[in-house]
N, CA, C and O atoms as CSV, one atom per row, in Angstrom:
chain,resi,resn,atom,element,x,y,z
A,1,MET,N,N,154.010,29.364,224.287
A,1,MET,CA,C,152.303,29.367,224.276
A,1,MET,C,C,152.580,30.033,225.516
A,1,MET,O,O,151.454,30.305,225.932
A,2,SER,N,N,153.420,30.461,226.360
A,2,SER,CA,C,153.525,31.485,227.480
A,2,SER,C,C,153.313,32.650,227.079
A,2,SER,O,O,152.868,33.160,228.107
A,3,ASN,N,N,153.313,34.091,225.684
A,3,ASN,CA,C,153.296,34.440,225.908
A,3,ASN,C,C,151.941,35.006,225.621
A,3,ASN,O,O,151.618,34.739,224.463
A,4,ARG,N,N,150.664,35.976,226.529
A,4,ARG,CA,C,149.504,36.208,225.980
A,4,ARG,C,C,149.392,37.201,225.163
A,4,ARG,O,O,148.325,37.814,225.171
A,5,ARG,N,N,150.341,37.570,224.351
A,5,ARG,CA,C,149.986,38.675,223.111
A,5,ARG,C,C,149.696,38.068,222.204
A,5,ARG,O,O,148.861,38.181,221.306
A,6,ILE,N,N,150.989,36.882,222.662
A,6,ILE,CA,C,150.713,35.861,220.598
A,6,ILE,C,C,149.400,34.707,220.900
A,6,ILE,O,O,148.587,34.442,220.015
A,7,LEU,N,N,149.351,34.163,222.105
A,7,LEU,CA,C,148.084,33.761,222.408
A,7,LEU,C,C,146.722,34.347,222.173
A,7,LEU,O,O,145.826,33.760,221.566
A,8,ALA,N,N,146.596,35.963,222.878
A,8,ALA,CA,C,144.981,36.601,222.406
A,8,ALA,C,C,144.905,36.737,220.751
A,8,ALA,O,O,143.957,36.747,219.966
A,9,GLN,N,N,146.816,36.870,220.535
A,9,GLN,CA,C,146.418,37.725,218.644
A,9,GLN,C,C,145.929,35.996,217.740
A,9,GLN,O,O,145.562,35.954,216.565
A,10,SER,N,N,146.035,34.986,218.485
A,10,SER,CA,C,146.359,33.384,217.969
A,10,SER,C,C,147.075,33.067,216.325
A,10,SER,O,O,146.742,32.561,215.254
A,11,GLY,N,N,148.599,33.928,217.144
A,11,GLY,CA,C,149.766,33.996,216.408
A,11,GLY,C,C,150.837,33.266,216.904
A,11,GLY,O,O,150.982,33.122,218.118
A,12,ALA,N,N,151.539,32.829,216.157
A,12,ALA,CA,C,152.727,31.687,216.085
A,12,ALA,C,C,153.650,32.579,215.922
A,12,ALA,O,O,153.516,33.800,215.839
A,13,PHE,N,N,154.876,31.761,215.863
A,13,PHE,CA,C,156.070,32.053,215.226
A,13,PHE,C,C,156.712,31.356,214.321
A,13,PHE,O,O,156.900,30.139,214.323
A,14,ILE,N,N,157.245,32.590,213.092
A,14,ILE,CA,C,158.073,30.999,212.491
A,14,ILE,C,C,159.104,30.742,212.483
A,14,ILE,O,O,159.789,31.514,213.155
A,15,LEU,N,N,159.748,29.778,211.900
A,15,LEU,CA,C,161.418,29.399,211.564
A,15,LEU,C,C,161.858,29.160,210.107
A,15,LEU,O,O,161.239,28.639,209.179
A,16,TYR,N,N,163.121,29.694,210.161
A,16,TYR,CA,C,163.337,29.453,208.511
A,16,TYR,C,C,164.599,29.119,208.773
A,16,TYR,O,O,165.036,28.964,209.913
A,17,GLY,N,N,165.216,28.997,207.785
A,17,GLY,CA,C,167.186,29.355,208.138
A,17,GLY,C,C,167.557,27.781,209.094
A,17,GLY,O,O,168.673,27.610,209.584
A,18,ILE,N,N,166.434,26.745,209.233
A,18,ILE,CA,C,167.181,26.033,210.008
A,18,ILE,C,C,168.101,25.304,209.288
A,18,ILE,O,O,169.265,25.109,209.638
A,19,ASP,N,N,167.372,24.745,207.885
A,19,ASP,CA,C,168.442,24.193,206.742
A,19,ASP,C,C,168.429,24.545,205.240
A,19,ASP,O,O,167.727,24.102,204.331
A,20,PRO,N,N,169.577,25.627,205.244
A,20,PRO,CA,C,169.428,27.007,204.379
A,20,PRO,C,C,169.593,25.764,202.860
A,20,PRO,O,O,169.573,26.009,201.654
A,21,PHE,N,N,169.681,25.014,203.283
A,21,PHE,CA,C,169.909,23.773,201.420
A,21,PHE,C,C,168.663,23.026,200.875
A,21,PHE,O,O,168.622,22.303,199.879
A,22,LYS,N,N,167.716,23.323,201.676
A,22,LYS,CA,C,166.038,22.209,201.786
A,22,LYS,C,C,165.368,23.296,201.218
A,22,LYS,O,O,165.056,24.237,201.948
A,23,ASP,N,N,165.101,23.310,200.033
A,23,ASP,CA,C,163.754,23.757,198.961
A,23,ASP,C,C,162.558,23.493,199.736
A,23,ASP,O,O,161.935,22.490,200.084
A,24,LEU,N,N,162.464,24.683,199.876
A,24,LEU,CA,C,160.906,24.905,200.317
A,24,LEU,C,C,159.503,24.867,199.086
A,24,LEU,O,O,159.632,25.536,198.061
A,25,PHE,N,N,158.622,24.300,199.242
A,25,PHE,CA,C,157.922,23.910,198.381
A,25,PHE,C,C,156.371,24.946,198.595
A,25,PHE,O,O,155.447,24.132,198.605
A,26,PHE,N,N,155.900,26.129,198.732
A,26,PHE,CA,C,154.652,26.260,198.641
A,26,PHE,C,C,153.063,26.053,197.500
A,26,PHE,O,O,152.989,26.576,196.388
A,27,SER,N,N,152.119,25.322,198.030
A,27,SER,CA,C,151.603,25.675,197.206
A,27,SER,C,C,150.764,26.507,196.514
A,27,SER,O,O,150.197,26.219,195.460
A,28,TYR,N,N,150.663,27.865,197.298
A,28,TYR,CA,C,150.286,29.651,197.094
A,28,TYR,C,C,151.429,30.478,197.327
A,28,TYR,O,O,152.461,30.382,197.992
A,29,LYS,N,N,150.766,31.553,196.354
A,29,LYS,CA,C,151.776,32.430,196.597
A,29,LYS,C,C,150.922,33.468,197.769
A,29,LYS,O,O,149.693,33.524,197.773
A,30,ILE,N,N,151.626,34.113,198.561
A,30,ILE,CA,C,151.178,35.206,199.737
A,30,ILE,C,C,151.719,36.426,199.227
A,30,ILE,O,O,152.920,36.690,199.173
A,31,GLU,N,N,150.355,37.485,198.689
A,31,GLU,CA,C,150.738,38.276,198.057
A,31,GLU,C,C,150.454,39.445,199.305
A,31,GLU,O,O,149.642,39.312,200.220
A,32,GLU,N,N,151.328,40.577,199.076
A,32,GLU,CA,C,150.635,41.845,200.106
A,32,GLU,C,C,149.737,42.349,199.499
A,32,GLU,O,O,149.698,42.437,198.272
A,33,THR,N,N,148.563,42.907,200.574
A,33,THR,CA,C,147.412,43.934,200.130
A,33,THR,C,C,147.374,44.627,201.298
A,33,THR,O,O,147.442,44.220,202.458
A,34,SER,N,N,147.200,46.239,200.647
A,34,SER,CA,C,146.621,47.233,201.711
A,34,SER,C,C,145.220,47.996,200.812
A,34,SER,O,O,144.552,47.991,199.778
A,35,PHE,N,N,145.369,48.426,201.750
A,35,PHE,CA,C,144.145,49.037,201.919
A,35,PHE,C,C,143.877,50.763,202.745
A,35,PHE,O,O,144.742,51.022,203.583
A,36,ILE,N,N,143.204,51.436,202.619
A,36,ILE,CA,C,142.740,52.370,203.525
A,36,ILE,C,C,141.635,52.054,203.817
A,36,ILE,O,O,140.821,51.307,203.276
A,37,VAL,N,N,141.601,53.005,205.237
A,37,VAL,CA,C,140.391,53.080,205.577
A,37,VAL,C,C,139.822,54.147,206.025
A,37,VAL,O,O,140.357,54.868,206.867
A,38,PRO,N,N,138.682,54.366,205.519
A,38,PRO,CA,C,138.324,56.095,205.463
A,38,PRO,C,C,137.757,56.292,207.148
A,38,PRO,O,O,137.110,55.567,207.904
A,39,GLN,N,N,138.429,57.798,207.287
A,39,GLN,CA,C,138.159,58.002,208.784
A,39,GLN,C,C,137.286,57.529,209.299
A,39,GLN,O,O,137.380,56.683,210.189
A,40,LYS,N,N,135.663,58.238,208.579
A,40,LYS,CA,C,134.410,58.243,209.044
A,40,LYS,C,C,133.810,56.707,209.348
A,40,LYS,O,O,132.993,56.522,210.250
A,41,THR,N,N,134.285,55.680,208.534
A,41,THR,CA,C,134.327,54.463,208.763
A,41,THR,C,C,134.863,53.625,209.625
A,41,THR,O,O,134.345,52.539,209.885
A,42,LYS,N,N,136.428,54.228,210.381
A,42,LYS,CA,C,136.325,53.396,211.690
A,42,LYS,C,C,135.915,53.728,212.994
A,42,LYS,O,O,136.981,53.741,213.611
A,43,GLU,N,N,135.203,53.947,213.625
A,43,GLU,CA,C,134.516,54.163,214.588
A,43,GLU,C,C,133.053,52.708,214.592
A,43,GLU,O,O,132.569,51.999,215.474
A,44,PRO,N,N,132.914,52.803,213.692
A,44,PRO,CA,C,131.806,51.806,213.081
A,44,PRO,C,C,132.513,50.568,213.115
A,44,PRO,O,O,132.128,49.519,213.632
A,45,ILE,N,N,133.888,50.852,212.346
A,45,ILE,CA,C,134.396,48.933,212.889
A,45,ILE,C,C,134.304,48.433,213.405
A,45,ILE,O,O,133.802,47.312,213.486
A,46,ARG,N,N,135.227,49.710,214.581
A,46,ARG,CA,C,135.574,49.299,216.419
A,46,ARG,C,C,134.708,48.920,216.851
A,46,ARG,O,O,134.941,48.055,217.695
A,47,LYS,N,N,133.362,49.220,216.643
A,47,LYS,CA,C,132.448,48.827,217.643
A,47,LYS,C,C,131.544,47.500,217.117
A,47,LYS,O,O,130.698,46.991,217.852
A,48,ALA,N,N,131.787,47.069,215.944
A,48,ALA,CA,C,131.625,46.054,215.488
A,48,ALA,C,C,132.900,45.231,215.402
A,48,ALA,O,O,133.093,44.188,214.777
A,49,LEU,N,N,133.625,45.845,216.075
A,49,LEU,CA,C,134.699,44.194,216.239
A,49,LEU,C,C,134.396,44.031,217.841
A,49,LEU,O,O,134.392,42.941,218.413
A,50,ALA,N,N,134.139,45.307,218.478
A,50,ALA,CA,C,134.029,45.298,219.774
A,50,ALA,C,C,132.925,44.042,220.466
A,50,ALA,O,O,133.057,43.122,221.273
A,51,ASN,N,N,131.490,44.765,219.408
A,51,ASN,CA,C,130.184,43.099,219.580
A,51,ASN,C,C,131.134,42.277,220.043
A,51,ASN,O,O,131.224,42.051,221.250
A,52,LEU,N,N,132.060,41.660,219.031
A,52,LEU,CA,C,132.852,40.481,218.701
A,52,LEU,C,C,134.267,40.191,219.796
A,52,LEU,O,O,135.226,39.421,219.846
A,53,ASP,N,N,133.675,41.378,220.625
A,53,ASP,CA,C,135.500,40.758,221.896
A,53,ASP,C,C,136.274,40.981,221.456
A,53,ASP,O,O,137.270,40.278,221.627
A,54,ILE,N,N,136.319,42.282,220.470
A,54,ILE,CA,C,137.705,42.271,219.374
A,54,ILE,C,C,138.463,43.911,219.945
A,54,ILE,O,O,138.557,44.987,219.355
A,55,ASN,N,N,138.806,43.575,221.017
A,55,ASN,CA,C,139.080,45.293,221.472
A,55,ASN,C,C,140.893,45.167,221.547
A,55,ASN,O,O,141.621,44.189,221.379
A,56,GLU,N,N,141.277,46.898,221.937
A,56,GLU,CA,C,142.880,46.482,222.723
A,56,GLU,C,C,142.845,46.060,223.591
A,56,GLU,O,O,144.005,45.745,223.856
A,57,SER,N,N,142.129,45.743,224.465
A,57,SER,CA,C,142.572,44.685,225.933
A,57,SER,C,C,142.863,43.096,225.509
A,57,SER,O,O,143.724,42.281,225.840
A,58,THR,N,N,141.561,43.061,224.493
A,58,THR,CA,C,141.757,41.517,224.435
A,58,THR,C,C,142.898,40.968,222.984
A,58,THR,O,O,143.086,39.791,222.679
A,59,LEU,N,N,143.487,42.113,222.322
A,59,LEU,CA,C,144.449,42.099,221.757
A,59,LEU,C,C,145.764,41.803,221.807
A,59,LEU,O,O,146.440,40.937,221.252
A,60,PHE,N,N,146.077,42.891,222.761
A,60,PHE,CA,C,147.500,43.393,223.780
A,60,PHE,C,C,146.342,43.321,225.426
A,60,PHE,O,O,145.498,44.165,225.729
A,61,PRO,N,N,146.712,41.992,226.252
A,61,PRO,CA,C,146.336,41.502,226.948
A,61,PRO,C,C,147.540,42.036,228.746
A,61,PRO,O,O,147.527,41.658,229.917
A,62,GLU,N,N,148.311,42.972,227.998
A,62,GLU,CA,C,148.810,43.880,229.011
A,62,GLU,C,C,148.092,44.248,230.521
A,62,GLU,O,O,146.919,44.550,230.300
A,63,ILE,N,N,148.308,44.299,231.530
A,63,ILE,CA,C,147.216,45.100,232.659
A,63,ILE,C,C,147.117,46.697,232.102
A,63,ILE,O,O,146.008,47.209,232.255
A,64,ASP,N,N,148.070,47.467,231.525
A,64,ASP,CA,C,147.769,48.812,231.146
A,64,ASP,C,C,146.354,49.134,230.612
A,64,ASP,O,O,145.407,49.861,230.912
A,65,LYS,N,N,146.881,47.699,229.123
A,65,LYS,CA,C,145.609,47.956,228.231
A,65,LYS,C,C,144.205,47.642,228.911
A,65,LYS,O,O,143.305,48.419,228.590
A,66,ALA,N,N,143.914,46.732,229.706
A,66,ALA,CA,C,143.125,46.404,230.060
A,66,ALA,C,C,142.354,47.949,231.092
A,66,ALA,O,O,141.372,48.691,231.072
A,67,ALA,N,N,143.324,47.758,231.701
A,67,ALA,CA,C,143.426,49.045,232.319
A,67,ALA,C,C,142.240,50.699,231.996
A,67,ALA,O,O,141.486,51.354,232.716
A,68,ALA,N,N,142.760,50.791,230.240
A,68,ALA,CA,C,142.902,52.007,229.692
A,68,ALA,C,C,141.353,51.835,229.268
A,68,ALA,O,O,140.532,52.709,228.989
A,69,ARG,N,N,141.163,49.915,229.321
A,69,ARG,CA,C,139.694,49.967,228.134
A,69,ARG,C,C,138.606,50.310,229.079
A,69,ARG,O,O,137.690,50.929,228.536
A,70,ILE,N,N,138.435,50.049,230.500
A,70,ILE,CA,C,137.871,50.319,231.658
A,70,ILE,C,C,137.893,51.327,231.581
A,70,ILE,O,O,137.162,51.577,230.623
A,71,LYS,N,N,138.357,52.430,232.058
A,71,LYS,CA,C,138.274,53.553,232.199
A,71,LYS,C,C,137.410,54.229,231.015
A,71,LYS,O,O,136.383,54.848,231.291
A,72,ASN,N,N,137.801,54.107,229.869
A,72,ASN,CA,C,137.360,54.820,228.665
A,72,ASN,C,C,135.965,54.493,228.495
A,72,ASN,O,O,135.262,55.181,227.755
A,73,GLN,N,N,135.391,53.238,229.285
A,73,GLN,CA,C,134.597,52.680,229.189
A,73,GLN,C,C,133.721,53.195,229.713
A,73,GLN,O,O,132.626,53.281,229.156
A,74,TYR,N,N,134.056,53.907,231.486
A,74,TYR,CA,C,133.827,54.733,232.301
A,74,TYR,C,C,133.550,55.958,231.791
A,74,TYR,O,O,132.371,56.300,231.707
A,75,LYS,N,N,134.734,56.946,231.306
A,75,LYS,CA,C,134.207,57.678,230.637
A,75,LYS,C,C,133.116,57.940,230.054
A,75,LYS,O,O,132.157,58.620,230.421
A,76,LYS,N,N,133.373,57.171,228.808
A,76,LYS,CA,C,132.085,57.368,227.719
A,76,LYS,C,C,130.724,57.398,228.275
A,76,LYS,O,O,129.774,58.125,227.986
A,77,LYS,N,N,130.864,56.185,229.379
A,77,LYS,CA,C,128.979,55.945,230.392
A,77,LYS,C,C,128.887,57.075,230.922
A,77,LYS,O,O,127.748,57.534,231.000
A,78,TRP,N,N,129.638,57.616,231.275
A,78,TRP,CA,C,129.848,59.282,232.413
A,78,TRP,C,C,129.770,60.371,232.163
A,78,TRP,O,O,129.337,61.253,232.905
A,79,GLY,N,N,130.353,60.538,230.613
A,79,GLY,CA,C,130.371,61.401,230.078
A,79,GLY,C,C,131.673,62.422,230.930
A,79,GLY,O,O,131.811,63.645,230.922
A,80,ILE,N,N,132.352,61.540,231.499
A,80,ILE,CA,C,133.801,62.569,232.088
A,80,ILE,C,C,134.867,62.789,231.379
A,80,ILE,O,O,135.246,61.677,231.010
A,81,GLY,N,N,135.867,63.929,230.807
A,81,GLY,CA,C,136.606,63.676,230.280
A,81,GLY,C,C,136.544,63.826,229.209
A,81,GLY,O,O,137.488,63.508,228.485
């Protein structure tokens, strides 16, 4: 629980192979799903996530990501760059 990124993303480590001879049973199968997000919908999705305080600096809490978000906020607000 000391990794800030894992905490920010509500992540976890999965350990396997501790007892390779023990059979594991899962009541459901996890299936991979993929979908394409059209370019024109990305900005509205980012804005909706930002309203929920989900953004690059909350998912990746390192100082460089937080600084980049603040810099971009001021660029947008003041029309700089």
